[in-house]
C-alpha positions, 0 to 999 in steps of 0.5 A: 217165826220158828227156829226150823224156819229160820234155819232155812230161811223160809219164807224166801223173798219174793224175788228169790222165789221167783228167780228159783222157780224160772231158774229151775224151770229153764234148767229141767226144760233144756236138760237132755238127759233125765238122769242126775236130777239131784246135781241139776237142782244143786246147780238150780239151787246154787246159781238161784241163790247168787242171782237172787242176792245180787238183785237184791243187792242192787235193789237196796241201792248200795251195789259196790263190789263189797256189798255183793261179795257180802251178800253172796258170802251170807247165803247159808247152808240151810237156804241152799237146802231148801233151795235144793229141795224146791228145785229138786221138786219142780225139776222131777215134776217137769221130767215126769211130764216130759216122759209122759208125753213122750210115750204118746208119739212112740210109733211115729218116730223113727219111721224109714 
């Protein structure tokens, strides 16, 4: 593995990738405003990395409070940046699909 890929910890563990995709889809679908996708992606990156580290710690079988805290402290900034980029792409993709489908019913809204 090259030094650049290890800096961003790519490729991620399959559990980590699944958690990242699921959390970013939930955040994108549940958001009411289509503004500030950068902040949504940052939230997704933090939450997905924390959930995946806790899940991997429980999966190893030695789940104590110190091992969970140690796993959470091992999250690197490169990994958070890579998660932010992936989450931003997913969130913007969902926003594009939502705005594309919103215009289909433009003449049937707010009819009195």
